[in-house]
C-alpha positions as a LaTeX table, in Angstrom:
\begin{tabular}{lrrr}
\hline
Residue & $x$ (\AA) & $y$ (\AA) & $z$ (\AA) \\
\hline
Met1 & 15.22 & $-13.17$ & $-13.64$ \\
Glu2 & 11.95 & $-14.68$ & $-13.00$ \\
Thr3 & 11.98 & $-16.95$ & $-11.78$ \\
Arg4 & 14.70 & $-15.91$ & $-8.70$ \\
Arg5 & 11.62 & $-13.30$ & $-8.51$ \\
Asn6 & 8.95 & $-16.02$ & $-8.16$ \\
Ser7 & 10.94 & $-18.07$ & $-5.47$ \\
Asn8 & 11.33 & $-15.28$ & $-3.25$ \\
Lys9 & 8.35 & $-14.02$ & $-3.87$ \\
Glu10 & 7.57 & $-17.83$ & $-2.61$ \\
Asp11 & 9.87 & $-17.44$ & 0.17 \\
Ile12 & 8.48 & $-14.68$ & 2.37 \\
Val13 & 4.67 & $-15.74$ & 1.50 \\
Glu14 & 6.21 & $-19.73$ & 3.11 \\
Lys15 & 7.08 & $-17.64$ & 5.79 \\
Gly16 & 3.64 & $-16.46$ & 7.03 \\
Met17 & 1.80 & $-12.82$ & 6.72 \\
Trp18 & 2.87 & $-11.23$ & 10.18 \\
His19 & 6.34 & $-12.50$ & 10.12 \\
Tyr20 & 5.98 & $-10.02$ & 6.83 \\
Val21 & 4.54 & $-7.57$ & 8.56 \\
Phe22 & 6.17 & $-7.27$ & 11.09 \\
Phe23 & 9.73 & $-7.37$ & 9.88 \\
His24 & 8.88 & $-5.08$ & 6.39 \\
Gly25 & 5.85 & $-2.64$ & 7.71 \\
Ile26 & 7.38 & $-2.63$ & 11.75 \\
Leu27 & 10.56 & $-2.59$ & 11.34 \\
Arg28 & 12.61 & $-1.77$ & 8.21 \\
Phe29 & 9.10 & 0.95 & 7.57 \\
Gly30 & 7.42 & 2.26 & 10.46 \\
Leu31 & 11.11 & 2.43 & 13.04 \\
Thr32 & 13.23 & 3.42 & 10.60 \\
Gly33 & 10.27 & 5.83 & 8.94 \\
Gly34 & 9.86 & 7.57 & 13.23 \\
Ile35 & 14.00 & 8.03 & 12.98 \\
Leu36 & 14.24 & 8.84 & 10.63 \\
Val37 & 11.29 & 11.71 & 10.97 \\
Ser38 & 12.88 & 12.59 & 14.89 \\
Ile39 & 15.83 & 13.55 & 13.06 \\
Ile40 & 14.35 & 16.12 & 11.05 \\
Asn41 & 12.56 & 17.27 & 14.41 \\
Val42 & 15.33 & 17.72 & 16.47 \\
Phe43 & 16.40 & 20.24 & 13.91 \\
Ile44 & 13.07 & 22.00 & 14.16 \\
Val45 & 10.52 & 21.17 & 16.56 \\
Arg46 & 12.55 & 23.35 & 19.40 \\
Asn47 & 10.35 & 22.84 & 22.56 \\
Asn48 & 8.00 & 19.32 & 23.37 \\
Leu49 & 10.89 & 17.76 & 21.42 \\
Trp50 & 10.34 & 14.57 & 23.12 \\
Leu51 & 7.12 & 14.70 & 23.07 \\
His52 & 7.53 & 14.25 & 19.08 \\
Ile53 & 10.68 & 12.15 & 18.97 \\
Ile54 & 8.11 & 8.94 & 21.35 \\
Ala55 & 5.18 & 9.91 & 19.28 \\
Asp56 & 7.36 & 9.28 & 16.36 \\
Leu57 & 8.40 & 5.35 & 17.55 \\
Val58 & 4.98 & 5.13 & 18.39 \\
Leu59 & 3.04 & 5.78 & 15.49 \\
Phe60 & 4.89 & 5.34 & 12.35 \\
Pro61 & 5.20 & 1.40 & 13.39 \\
Leu62 & 1.59 & 1.66 & 13.70 \\
Leu63 & 1.80 & 2.28 & 10.83 \\
Gly64 & 3.85 & 0.19 & 9.88 \\
Val65 & 1.59 & $-2.41$ & 10.38 \\
Leu66 & $-0.80$ & $-1.06$ & 8.59 \\
Trp67 & 2.01 & $-0.76$ & 5.54 \\
Gly68 & 3.25 & $-4.58$ & 5.91 \\
Ile69 & $-0.57$ & $-5.50$ & 6.02 \\
Ser70 & $-1.42$ & $-3.36$ & 2.13 \\
Met71 & 1.29 & $-4.95$ & 0.95 \\
Trp72 & 1.20 & $-8.16$ & 1.84 \\
Gly73 & $-2.72$ & $-8.41$ & 0.07 \\
Phe74 & $-1.09$ & $-6.60$ & $-2.94$ \\
Leu75 & 1.80 & $-9.22$ & $-3.22$ \\
Lys76 & 0.06 & $-12.11$ & $-2.10$ \\
Gly77 & $-2.77$ & $-10.81$ & $-5.32$ \\
Lys78 & 0.50 & $-10.57$ & $-7.81$ \\
Met79 & 1.05 & $-13.90$ & $-6.99$ \\
Lys80 & $-2.44$ & $-15.37$ & $-8.49$ \\
\hline
\end{tabular}
């Protein structure tokens, strides 16, 4: 089981940091979080709804970049 985890980590590291940041940070974390918060805002916010949706779909992917970079550093630290 441990060798499978290590090979998966090695595959991720082999693809590179920006690949990881894009797919795991921006797409998985950022867009998913932005869409979920936008759906919640549909039920909570009554005025300026489109402004909140656009802000969520811009801010969360930007936060996803930061999340992806920090998780990349964590992953690289675990590889050593």
